[in-house]
C-alpha positions in Angstrom: 159.2 129.5 63.9 155.4 129.3 64.1 155.7 125.6 64.2 157.6 125.7 67.6 154.5 126.2 69.7 152.9 123.1 68.3 155.0 120.5 70.2 154.5 122.4 73.4 150.8 122.1 72.9 150.8 118.4 72.0 149.8 117.0 75.4 146.7 119.1 75.5 143.6 119.0 73.4 144.1 122.6 72.0 146.9 121.3 69.8 144.6 121.5 66.9 145.5 125.1 65.9 149.0 123.9 64.9 147.7 121.8 62.0 145.5 124.6 61.0 148.6 126.8 60.3 150.2 124.2 58.0 147.6 124.0 55.3 148.1 127.7 54.5 150.8 126.8 52.0 148.9 124.2 50.0 145.7 126.4 50.0 144.8 125.2 46.5 144.0 121.7 47.7 141.2 122.0 50.4 140.3 118.3 50.2 143.1 117.0 52.5 142.0 119.3 55.3 139.5 116.8 56.9 142.4 114.4 57.2 144.6 116.8 59.1 143.0 116.3 62.5 144.1 112.6 62.5 147.7 113.6 62.3 148.2 115.1 65.8 149.4 112.7 68.4 147.0 113.9 71.1 143.9 112.2 69.6 146.0 109.1 68.7 147.1 108.8 72.3 143.5 108.8 73.6 142.0 106.3 71.1 144.1 103.2 72.1 143.7 103.8 75.8 140.6 101.6 76.3 142.5 98.5 75.1 144.8 98.8 78.2 142.8 97.4 81.1 143.3 96.1 84.7 146.4 96.6 86.7 148.4 97.2 83.5 146.8 100.5 82.7 147.0 102.3 86.1 144.1 103.7 88.1 142.5 105.6 85.2 143.7 103.4 82.3 146.0 106.2 81.2 149.4 105.7 79.6 151.6 108.7 78.8 152.4 109.4 75.1 156.1 108.9 75.8 155.5 105.4 77.2 153.1 104.5 74.4 155.6 105.7 71.8 158.4 103.7 73.4 156.2 100.6 73.5 155.3 101.0 69.8 159.0 101.4 68.9 160.1 98.4 70.9 157.1 96.2 69.7 155.9 95.7 73.3 152.2 95.0 73.9 151.1 97.2 76.7 148.3 94.9 77.7 151.0 92.3 78.7 153.0 94.8 80.8 152.6 95.0 84.6 153.0 98.6 85.8 155.2 99.3 88.8 154.3 103.0 89.0 151.9 104.6 91.4 148.6 102.7 91.3 150.0 100.2 88.8 150.8 102.8 86.2 153.2 101.7 83.4 156.5 103.4 83.4 159.3 103.6 80.7 161.3 101.1 82.7 158.4 98.6 82.7 158.4 98.8 78.9 162.1 98.3 78.7 162.0 95.4 81.1 159.3 93.7 79.1 161.2 94.2 75.9 164.4 92.7 77.3 162.6 89.8 79.1 163.7 86.4 77.8 161.2 84.6 75.6 161.6 81.5 77.6 158.1 82.0 79.0 156.6 80.6 75.8 155.7 76.9 76.0 158.3 74.6 74.5 157.3 73.1 71.1 156.1 69.6 71.3 158.5 67.0 69.7 157.1 65.8 66.4 155.8 62.2 66.3 158.2 59.8 64.7 157.1 57.8 61.7 157.0 54.1 62.5 159.2 51.8 60.5 156.2 49.5 60.2 154.5 52.0 57.9 154.0 50.4 54.5 155.0 46.9 55.6 153.3 43.5 56.0 154.2 41.3 58.9 152.9 38.1 60.3 151.1 38.0 63.7 153.2 36.9 66.6 152.2 33.8 68.4 150.9 35.9 71.4 148.9 38.1 69.1 147.3 35.1 67.4 146.3 33.7 70.8 144.8 37.0 72.0 143.0 37.5 68.7 141.4 34.0 68.9 140.4 34.4 72.5 138.9 37.8 71.9 136.8 36.6 69.0 135.6 33.5 70.8 134.8 35.5 73.9 132.8 38.1 71.9 130.9 35.4 69.9 130.2 33.2 72.9 129.0 35.8 75.4 126.5 38.7 75.7 128.8 41.5 76.6 127.9 45.0 77.6 129.4 47.8 79.7 128.2 49.9 82.6 130.1 53.1 83.7 130.1 55.1 86.9 131.8 58.4 87.7 133.8 58.4 91.0 135.1 61.3 93.1 138.5 60.1 94.3 139.6 63.4 95.9 140.0 61.9 99.3 142.1 59.1 97.9 144.2 61.6 96.0 144.8 63.7 99.2 145.8 60.6 101.1 148.1 59.5 98.3 149.8 62.9 98.2 150.1 62.8 102.0 151.8 59.4 102.3 153.4 58.6 99.0 156.8 59.6 100.2 156.7 57.6 103.3 155.1 54.7 101.5 157.9 54.5 99.0 160.5 54.7 101.8 158.8 51.8 103.6 158.0 49.6 100.7 160.3 50.6 97.8 157.3 51.0 95.5 155.6 54.1 94.2 152.0 54.6 95.3 149.6 55.0 92.4 145.8 54.9 92.3 145.7 51.4 91.0 146.2 49.6 94.3 143.3 51.6 95.7 141.1 50.5 92.8 142.2 46.9 93.2 141.4 46.8 96.9 138.0 48.4 96.5 137.2 46.0 93.6 138.4 43.0 95.6 136.2 43.9 98.6 133.2 44.4 96.3 133.8 41.0 94.7 133.5 39.3 98.1 130.1 41.0 98.6 128.9 40.3 95.0 130.5 37.0 94.0 128.5 36.8 90.7 130.9 39.4 89.3 133.8 37.0 90.3 132.1 33.9 88.9 133.2 31.8 86.0 131.1 29.9 83.5 131.6 26.2 83.0 129.3 24.8 80.4 125.8 25.2 81.9 127.0 25.9 85.4 128.2 28.9 87.3 131.3 28.5 89.5 131.7 30.8 92.5 135.4 30.7 93.4 136.4 31.0 97.1 139.2 33.5 96.2 139.4 36.7 94.3 142.2 36.0 91.9 142.6 39.3 90.1 144.2 39.4 86.7 146.1 42.7 86.0 146.3 43.8 82.3 149.9 44.6 81.4 150.9 46.3 78.1 154.1 44.9 76.7 155.9 45.1 73.4 154.8 41.6 72.6 151.1 42.4 73.4 148.6 42.4 76.2 149.2 39.9 79.1 147.3 39.4 82.3 149.3 38.0 85.2 147.3 37.1 88.3 147.4 38.4 91.9 146.3 35.4 94.0 143.8 36.1 96.9 143.6 39.8 96.1 140.9 40.1 98.6 143.3 39.3 101.4 145.9 42.0 100.5 146.4 45.5 101.8 147.5 48.5 99.7 151.2 47.8 100.2 150.8 44.1 99.2 148.8 45.0 96.1 151.2 47.7 95.1 154.2 45.3 95.5 152.5 42.5 93.5 151.4 44.9 90.7 154.9 46.3 90.4 156.6 42.9 90.5 154.2 41.2 88.0 154.3 44.2 85.6 158.1 44.3 85.6 158.5 40.5 85.1 155.8 40.5 82.5 157.6 43.1 80.4 160.9 41.3 80.9 159.4 37.9 79.8 160.2 36.4 83.2 156.7 35.1 84.2 156.1 31.4 85.0 153.2 29.9 83.0 151.0 29.4 86.1 151.2 33.1 86.8 149.1 33.8 83.8 146.3 31.4 84.6 143.6 31.0 87.2 142.3 34.6 87.2 138.6 35.1 88.2 138.3 38.8 87.4 140.4 41.3 85.5 141.5 44.9 86.3 142.8 47.0 83.4 144.1 50.5 83.8 143.2 52.2 80.5 143.9 55.6 82.1 147.6 54.9 82.1 147.7 56.1 78.5 145.3 59.0 79.0 141.9 57.3 78.2 138.9 58.7 80.1 137.2 55.3 79.9 137.0 52.2 77.7 134.7 49.3 77.0 137.1 46.4 77.8 136.5 42.9 76.5 135.7 40.0 78.9 137.9 37.0 78.2 136.4 33.6 79.0 136.0 31.9 81.4 135.8 35.1 83.4 132.6 37.0 83.5 133.7 40.6 84.1 136.5 43.1 83.7 136.9 46.5 85.3 138.5 49.4 83.4 139.9 52.4 85.3 140.2 55.7 83.4 142.6 58.5 83.9 142.2 60.6 87.1 141.5 64.2 86.2 140.8 67.4 88.1 137.7 69.3 87.0 135.0 71.4 88.5 131.9 69.5 89.7 128.9 70.4 91.8 129.1 69.1 95.4 126.7 69.4 98.3 128.0 70.7 101.7 125.9 71.6 104.7 122.7 71.4 102.7 123.8 73.7 99.9 125.4 73.2 96.5 128.8 74.5 95.5 131.2 74.2 92.6 134.6 72.7 93.6 137.6 71.3 91.8 137.7 67.5 92.4 139.7 64.5 91.3 137.4 62.4 89.1 137.6 59.1 87.4 135.4 56.8 85.3 135.1 53.1 86.1 133.8 50.9 83.3 132.6 47.4 84.0 132.2 45.0 81.1 130.3 41.8 81.9 128.7 38.7 80.5 125.0 39.4 80.5 124.2 35.6 80.3 124.8 35.4 84.0 125.2 38.9 85.3 122.2 41.3 85.2 122.5 45.0 84.9 121.4 45.4 88.5 124.2 43.1 89.6 126.7 45.2 87.7 125.2 48.4 89.2 125.4 47.1 92.7 129.0 46.1 92.3 130.0 49.5 90.8 128.1 51.4 93.5 130.0 49.5 96.2 133.4 50.3 94.5 132.4 53.9 94.1 131.3 54.2 97.8 134.5 52.7 99.0 136.7 55.0 96.9 134.7 58.2 97.7 134.8 57.4 101.4 138.6 57.3 101.0 139.2 55.7 104.4 142.3 53.6 103.5 144.7 54.7 106.3 144.3 51.4 108.1 144.8 49.5 104.8 148.1 51.1 103.7 150.3 48.4 105.3 153.1 50.7 106.4 
């Protein structure tokens, strides 16, 4: 019977006298007495309370012993439970709901990468691979190549794209990606800085009258670069249509031979596979190639009304590889600066073509 008062006293600190009565039987072993104070539930309920913070813990960070005991029994982490009681206090029903909630909230496991059947084999190069390899080696050995990179804020382009992409697809039948914007900005800059669009012919520099833009297309057979004729005369809709058409016919092996020749400048979208930027190789007789990286949102410092602020912006890296025999670093910088300014201005409404 003396033990009965002990449970009634558990919620309060004076519960300590109950343990004091129990050691009376094993009086011969005084050593365990210092351990006895750890047994009462009242101190145990107080110690874990600081781990429950924020709205989960209620106004004073207090969780009743009954709720805490239920959470322990059900294996529920109180720090992950949102309280629905007064002031955000966690109730028994909150614990029960958390315990019965479906585990679907966890991120799905990524599918494992499949092992390629080419592993451990030896295969001859395809004809296309041989041609690309030979041209790459000749270009690297015959030119003085280097790469300049700029960082571009394309937030305004991203907003315009999000605003009109539905209407654009309805009007043209093509999805609106960032690539036509990059192509148009580059084509306009090529008109202002024709050295980037020039070709080398022996000891002479040829300045073409058109901006014939090669578009790098990744296919199962290898890399091919079909050409958009007079890219400088196109609008966004025209560029998007030609990019989509050339890419599809390139992958389906439906191109005509002349559609792969005559390019004066190349645009390669290395960001389509997630690359931040690349250092693409210039293929003769061209003198430059522009690589566009993936567009990512990240915090950057911007200036507004004379003060600096941190904002989330859509950013991209543009990498220009060029032949230093005829293009100086200042030429490359001027071209990239012009492309950057056009994209950051983002005023493409009149160029959409819809």
